[in-house]
N, C-alpha and C positions, 0 to 999 in steps of 0.2 A: 776232480777238481783240484786246481792248483792250491798249494798252502797260501792263505790270505796274505801273510807278511810278504812272500815272495811275489804275488801278484801286484801288491802294492810297490814294492820296490821295483819291478820290472816297469811299471808305468811312470814312476818318478825317474828312473834312469833314462827311459825312453824321451820323456819330456825334457829332461836336462840337456840330453845330447843334441836337442834342437836348437839350443841357445847358439847364437853367432859368436864364436869364441873371439874372433878379432874385434867385434864390436864391444863385447864385454870387457876386455882386456882395455880398450881405449878409455871406457868409463869407470874403470876400477877404483881410481883414488876418490871420486864422488860416491860411489857404491859403498866403499869401506866406511866413508863418513857417515853415511845413511845407516849402515849396519850398527855403528857405536851409538847412534842416536836411539836406535830400536832397542837396543841392549839395556840402555839406560831406563827407557820407558817401561821395559818388561819388568825390570827390577823394582822400580818405583813407579807404577802407572800414573800416579797423581802428580809427579813431578813435572810432567810434560803436557802441553796442550796440543791440539791438532792443527797443523799449519794449513791444510788444505780442505780436509773433510769436514762436514758439520757433524754433530754427535749422532744424528739420525743416520747420516751416511755411514759413518764409522761403524755403527752396530751392524749394518747389513755387509759392510765390506768383511768385518771380522767373521761374521757368520759364513760368508761365501769361502774365505781362505780357509775355515775350519772344516769345510766340507772337502776342498781340494786335498788338504792333508790333515785328515781327522786325528782326534785324540782318541787312542783305544788303549791297546797294551803298550804303546809308546807315546812319548809326546807328540804333538802335532804343530800346526801353524800358530795356534793360539800361543802356545808356550814359547814359541820361537820369536814372538813378537812381530809376527808378520804384519798386523795392522799398521804399527807405528812405522815399519819399514816402508810400507806402500804410501802412507800418507806424506812422509818425509819425501820419499822419491819424487811424488807427483809435484812438488813445489821446489825441487833441486835438480837433479840430473835427468829427470824424465818429465820435466815441465812441458815439453813439446807435445806430450800426449795428454797433458792435464785435461784440456776442454773436451776432446773427444771421449776421455775416461768418463767425465762427469756426465757428458749427454747419455753415454752407454748405461751409467748406472741408473740414471732417472728412468731411462727406457726401461731397464731391467725391473725397477721397483714398480713403474706403472703398470707394466705387463703382469707382474705378480699380483699386484692389487686388484686387476681386472677379474682373475680368478679366485681371489681371496679377499674380499671386501672387509675392511676394517682389521687387516692383519698384515703386518710387515714380514718380510722375510726372515728376519732375525728373530722374531717372536714365533714363528712357525716351528712345528716339530721337526725332526731330522727327516722323517720319511716324506713329509710335504716338500721340504727344501730339496732332497735329493730327486723327487719326482718333477720338480719344476727345472731343475738344473739339466736334467736329460733333454729337456726341450730346448735349451738355449746354449748348450755346451759347443755349438758350431759358430757362435757369434764373435765377432771381432772383441767385443767388451770381455767376454768369457776368456778368450785367448789371452787378452792383455792381462786380466787379473791373475789368471794362472801362471803366467809368466813371472809377474811381479812376486807372486807368493813363492814360488819355487826358487826364484833369485834370493829371496830373504831366508832360505833355508840352508844353502850349501856353501856359503862362504866359510873362511878360516873363522874359528870361534873368536881369535882375537881381534876380529874386526867388529864383532858384537852380533853378528848374525849366527845361524847354526848354533845356537845358545847350548852349551854343554854337549855339542857334537850331535844334536838332535838330527840333523840332515844326513850326517854320516852314517848314523846308525840306522836309518832308513834304508840307505843305499847298500849298507854292508860293507862299507869302506873301512879298512883297518888303519888307523893312525899309528903307523909304526915308524914314521920318519924315515922310511926307505923309498926313496923317489925312483923306484924302478919297478916295472911290471912283475907279477901281478900285484894290483892294488887292493883287490878284495875279491868277494865271491863271484862277482859278475865277470871277471876276466881271468880266474885262476886257471881255467881249463883251456884257455885260447892258445892253440898251437902256433901262431904266427909271430910270436915275440922272438927276435933274434937274440941268442944267448952268446955273450962273449966267452973268452977263454977263462976269465976269472969268475964266471958263473952269473954275471949281471946281464 
């Protein structure tokens, strides 16, 4: 069996590689502003209110994000402020998907309640949450919340996301300020890089 950290890194790297680079670049000023908002909320959670999610929705969204990037031997989505990033995104740069997101979240909650009466997703134990997520991880709603969660993990820390380099640590990215390959463990053995005469 692969080392758990490496398996998790591979999952994150694979998912991140599916992001549309051109689309993200076009949205980057708005995304950066949302990261700053999320960082402030993580530092002082009581200083900011939710702009899109209700309190009940926020609890389930945070629990979902925490299962997508869990906190174990390293910090996860909860510590990175993913909840506030998602909330802020859904009424700013990602407003076009806000209504489908809410419909998907309510369907997610209703389906969970069908099998677990009188229990919310956030209140369930981790084993119950994971068992349910394996049944819905192919839905559009899950793909959307996974995208938003991971987007909140990997930006420059100066933008407020990726707090304390959490996302980079999970990916194994080495922040050496050397913008030439290899960038980390995931590409250091790749033989396809073109090496110039100066070694870059």
